[in-house]
C-alpha positions in Angstrom: 60.0 166.9 121.4 57.4 169.6 121.6 56.5 172.2 119.0 58.9 175.1 119.1 57.5 178.5 118.8 59.2 181.3 116.9 60.0 183.2 120.2 61.6 180.0 121.6 63.7 179.5 118.4 64.9 183.1 118.4 66.1 182.7 122.0 68.3 179.7 121.1 71.9 180.0 120.3 72.9 179.2 116.7 74.6 176.0 117.8 71.5 174.8 119.6 69.4 175.6 116.5 71.7 173.6 114.3 71.5 170.7 116.7 67.7 170.8 117.0 67.4 171.0 113.2 69.5 167.9 112.8 67.5 166.0 115.4 64.2 166.9 113.8 65.4 166.0 110.3 66.5 162.6 111.6 63.2 162.0 113.3 61.3 163.1 110.2 63.4 160.7 108.1 62.7 157.8 110.4 58.9 158.5 110.4 58.9 158.7 106.6 60.8 155.5 106.3 58.3 153.8 108.6 55.4 155.1 106.6 56.9 154.0 103.3 57.6 150.6 104.6 53.9 150.1 105.4 54.2 150.4 109.1 51.7 152.3 111.2 52.9 155.5 112.9 51.9 156.2 116.5 51.1 159.9 115.8 50.5 160.7 112.1 50.2 164.4 112.9 53.8 164.4 114.0 55.1 164.5 110.4 53.3 167.7 109.8 54.4 169.2 113.1 58.1 168.3 112.3 57.9 169.8 108.9 56.5 173.1 110.2 59.1 173.2 113.0 61.9 172.6 110.6 60.6 175.4 108.4 60.5 177.7 111.4 64.1 176.9 112.3 65.3 177.5 108.8 63.4 180.8 108.6 65.0 182.2 111.7 68.5 180.9 110.6 68.0 182.6 107.2 66.8 185.9 108.8 70.0 186.0 110.9 72.1 185.2 107.9 70.6 188.2 106.0 70.9 190.4 109.1 67.2 191.2 109.4 
């Protein structure tokens, strides 16, 4: 999955945002498990990328919740 920009996230439907958030959380969990088990990760920068994208998704979801 590629990096999602704020403009792309805002264009998504709420259901699609929820689905993407779940997918990214699952992928992050798998990567963290591999790292903690001592395995090598193909792309170590992917963890940071996932964390930032999850934060972007949550930010947009919270903005809509507050009606901003």
